[in-house]
C-alpha positions in Angstrom: -11.1 -16.7 7.1 -12.8 -15.7 3.9 -10.8 -16.1 0.7 -9.6 -13.2 -1.4 -12.1 -12.0 -4.0 -10.3 -10.2 -6.8 -13.6 -10.0 -8.8 -14.9 -7.6 -6.1 -12.7 -4.8 -7.5 -14.7 -2.0 -9.0 -13.9 1.2 -10.8 -15.8 4.0 -9.0 -16.4 7.1 -11.2 -16.4 10.2 -8.9 -18.5 13.3 -9.4 -18.1 16.5 -7.4 -18.1 20.2 -8.4 -14.3 20.6 -8.6 -14.1 18.0 -11.4 -16.7 19.7 -13.5 -15.1 23.1 -12.8 -11.7 21.8 -14.0 -13.0 19.6 -16.8 -11.4 16.5 -15.3 -12.6 12.9 -14.9 -11.5 10.9 -11.8 -11.9 7.2 -11.3 -10.9 5.1 -8.3 -9.7 1.5 -8.7 -11.2 -0.1 -5.5 -8.6 -2.8 -4.9 -9.5 -2.4 -1.2 -12.6 -4.5 -1.7 -10.9 -7.8 -2.3 -10.4 -8.8 1.3 -10.6 -7.1 4.7 -7.0 -7.9 5.6 -5.1 -8.9 2.5 -6.5 -5.9 0.7 -5.5 -3.7 -2.2 -1.9 -3.6 -3.4 -0.8 -5.8 -0.4 -2.4 -8.9 -2.1 -1.0 -8.0 -5.5 2.5 -7.5 -4.2 2.4 -10.8 -2.4 0.8 -13.0 -5.1 3.9 -14.0 -6.9 5.9 -14.4 -3.7 3.3 -16.9 -2.5 3.6 -18.8 -5.8 7.4 -18.9 -5.5 7.2 -20.1 -1.9 4.9 -22.9 -3.0 7.1 -23.9 -5.9 10.2 -24.0 -3.7 8.2 -26.0 -1.1 8.9 -23.4 1.6 6.8 -23.7 4.7 7.4 -20.4 6.5 7.1 -16.8 5.2 9.4 -14.3 7.0 9.0 -10.6 6.5 9.6 -7.1 8.0 7.4 -4.2 9.1 6.5 -1.7 11.8 3.8 -1.9 14.5 1.0 -0.7 12.2 2.3 -2.3 9.0 -0.4 -3.2 6.5 2.2 -5.6 4.9 2.8 -7.5 8.2 -0.9 -8.1 8.7 -1.5 -9.0 5.0 1.4 -11.5 5.1 0.0 -13.1 8.3 -3.5 -13.3 6.7 -2.1 -14.7 3.4 0.0 -17.3 5.2 -3.1 -18.3 7.2 -5.1 -18.6 3.9 -2.5 -20.5 2.0 -1.2 -22.9 4.7 2.1 -21.2 5.5 3.7 -20.5 8.8 4.6 -16.8 9.2 7.2 -14.8 11.1 7.2 -11.0 11.4 10.4 -9.1 12.2 9.1 -5.9 13.9 10.9 -2.6 14.0 11.6 -1.4 17.5 11.3 -2.8 21.0 8.1 -4.6 22.0 5.6 -2.2 23.5 3.7 -3.0 26.7 0.5 -2.9 24.6 0.7 -4.2 21.1 -1.0 -2.4 18.2 -4.2 -3.8 16.9 -2.3 -4.7 13.7 0.2 -6.9 15.6 -2.5 -8.4 17.8 -4.4 -9.4 14.7 -1.2 -10.8 13.0 -0.4 -12.8 16.1 -4.0 -14.1 16.2 -3.6 -15.3 12.7 -0.6 -17.4 13.7 2.3 -15.0 13.0 5.3 -15.3 15.3 6.6 -11.8 16.2 10.2 -10.9 16.8 11.1 -7.3 17.9 14.5 -5.9 17.0 16.3 -2.5 17.4 15.8 0.1 14.7 19.5 -0.2 13.9 19.3 -3.9 13.3 16.0 -3.4 11.4 17.7 -0.9 9.1 20.2 -3.6 8.2 17.4 -6.3 8.0 19.2 -8.5 10.5 17.4 -11.6 11.6 17.2 -11.8 15.4 19.6 -14.1 17.1 16.7 -16.0 18.6 15.4 -16.9 15.2 17.4 -19.7 13.6 17.3 -19.5 9.8 16.2 -22.8 8.2 15.9 -24.1 4.7 12.1 -23.9 4.8 12.0 -20.1 5.3 11.0 -17.8 2.5 12.1 -14.2 3.0 9.9 -11.3 1.7 11.3 -7.8 2.1 9.5 -4.9 3.8 6.4 -3.9 1.9 6.9 -6.7 -0.6 9.7 -4.7 -2.1 11.5 -6.3 -5.0 11.0 -7.2 -8.7 8.6 -10.0 -7.8 6.4 -7.6 -5.7 6.5 -5.1 -8.5 5.5 -7.7 -11.1 2.5 -8.6 -9.0 1.5 -5.0 -8.5 1.6 -4.5 -12.2 -1.4 -6.9 -12.6 -3.7 -4.5 -10.7 -4.1 -2.6 -13.9 -5.6 -5.7 -15.6 -8.8 -4.8 -13.7 -9.5 -1.5 -15.5 -9.3 0.0 -19.0 -5.8 1.3 -18.2 -5.2 2.8 -21.7 -8.1 5.2 -21.3 -6.3 7.2 -18.6 -4.0 10.1 -19.0 -2.7 9.8 -15.4 -2.4 7.0 -12.9 -1.9 8.0 -9.3 -0.8 6.0 -6.3 0.6 6.4 -2.8 4.3 5.4 -2.3 6.1 3.9 0.6 8.8 1.5 -0.6 8.0 2.3 -4.2 7.1 -1.3 -5.1 3.6 -0.5 -6.4 4.9 2.5 -8.4 7.5 0.3 -10.1 4.8 -2.2 -10.9 2.5 0.3 -12.5 5.4 1.5 -14.7 5.7 -2.0 -16.1 2.1 -2.1 -17.4 2.0 -1.1 -21.1 0.2 2.2 -20.9 1.0 5.7 -22.0 -0.4 7.3 -18.9 1.9 9.3 -16.6 2.4 7.4 -13.3 2.3 9.8 -10.4 3.5 8.6 -7.0 2.7 10.6 -3.8 5.3 9.8 -1.1 3.8 9.3 2.3 7.2 9.6 4.0 9.0 12.8 4.8 12.4 13.3 3.2 12.0 10.1 1.2 15.2 10.9 -0.7 15.9 7.3 -1.7 12.5 6.7 -3.3 13.5 7.3 -6.9 16.6 5.1 -6.5 14.5 2.3 -4.9 12.0 2.4 -7.8 14.7 2.4 -10.4 16.4 -0.6 -8.8 13.3 -2.8 -9.4 11.8 -1.0 -12.5 12.4 -3.1 -15.6 10.4 -0.9 -17.9 12.8 2.0 -18.1 10.0 4.5 -17.7 10.1 7.0 -14.9 7.3 8.1 -12.5 6.5 11.6 -11.4 7.3 11.7 -7.7 5.5 14.2 -5.4 6.9 14.7 -1.9 4.9 17.5 -0.3 1.8 15.7 0.9 3.3 13.6 3.8 1.7 15.7 6.5 4.7 15.5 8.8 6.0 12.0 7.9 5.1 8.4 7.8 1.9 7.7 9.8 1.7 11.4 10.8 -1.4 13.5 10.2 -3.0 16.8 10.9 -6.6 18.0 11.6 -6.7 19.2 8.0 -6.0 15.7 6.7 -8.6 14.1 9.0 -11.2 16.7 8.0 -10.5 16.0 4.3 -10.9 12.3 4.8 -14.3 12.7 6.4 -15.4 15.2 3.7 -14.2 12.9 0.9 -16.1 10.0 2.4 -19.3 12.1 2.6 -18.8 13.0 -1.1 -17.8 9.6 -2.4 -18.6 6.9 0.1 -14.9 5.8 -0.1 -13.0 5.3 3.1 -9.3 6.1 3.3 -6.6 5.8 5.9 -4.3 8.5 7.2 -1.1 6.6 6.5 -1.5 6.1 2.7 -4.7 6.6 0.8 -5.9 9.7 2.7 -2.8 11.5 1.7 -3.1 10.3 -1.8 -6.7 11.5 -2.2 -5.8 14.8 -0.6 -2.9 15.2 -3.0 -4.9 14.4 -6.1 -7.8 16.7 -5.1 -5.3 19.5 -4.3 -3.4 19.0 -7.6 -6.7 19.2 -9.5 -7.6 22.5 -7.8 -4.2 23.9 -8.6 -4.6 23.1 -12.3 -1.8 20.5 -12.3 -3.8 18.3 -14.6 -4.6 19.7 -18.1 -8.2 20.2 -19.0 -9.7 17.0 -20.3 -7.5 14.8 -18.2 -8.8 11.3 -17.2 -7.2 10.3 -13.9 -7.1 6.9 -12.2 -6.4 6.7 -8.5 -5.4 3.4 -7.0 -7.1 2.6 -3.7 -4.4 0.4 -2.1 -6.5 -0.7 0.9 -5.2 -1.3 4.3 -7.3 0.8 6.7 -6.3 -0.7 10.0 -4.0 2.1 10.9 -7.2 4.1 11.5 -7.7 1.9 14.6 -5.0 4.0 16.4 -7.3 7.1 16.2 -9.6 8.1 19.0 -13.2 6.8 18.5 -15.3 9.3 16.5 -12.3 10.9 14.8 -13.4 9.4 11.5 -17.1 9.1 10.5 -16.6 5.7 8.8 
């Protein structure tokens, strides 16, 4: 497997009529370019966990996620790259046909254990899995202060202090907490991809050491986590035609839609310079029918 290539990150300056009309500048931090599997914020959230596991001489990474979890696949790929064993605790019963994400994770050497949604909510290790001293646990989505610290380093790859607003998608809130740690004056705007994500603010505060607060936007979830509508798919295709930037319907498609809509509604003051974090992880698109997306 190819190694991660952080130097592949680019800052794409977008140009389309709406930006000129609203006197706004929009850049995209293309963290999706660093690796096909350990891409975007997934790598940055994992980087310090991997270092800790090495320092503690742990041999097996254990983490949690759903059937289409970017984090599960990224952890499996990172373990394969850096000579760890890996175990994925998967939410829900095992389906007769595994998702492409889980098939790829298994092919990379990850052992999969399926547990009930109730047990998953409590992050219970399955009875069949005997905890050993060589295991290193990583929470779902890389959540935690260590994951946030890694996510903060994403902003080292741009001129962060030139932006008035920094926008990201939010699931667990780990990346949002990390962006708040970076010493910039820009407002951090997090677009929740979950419906009724009422604990997001609390989750961010619990691991946010900066004391700063993000702006949380909750009305672009399109029905809930991994849900989508024809409107969202149409936007993703049109956005790709305009910019050449692919997105996924779970995270980044909703983020780009939200930012575009907010610009059109004059949310951002004239003269704003906006940075959008492309957090990678496009494999959820594999669940769509062939031809749904043009990329």
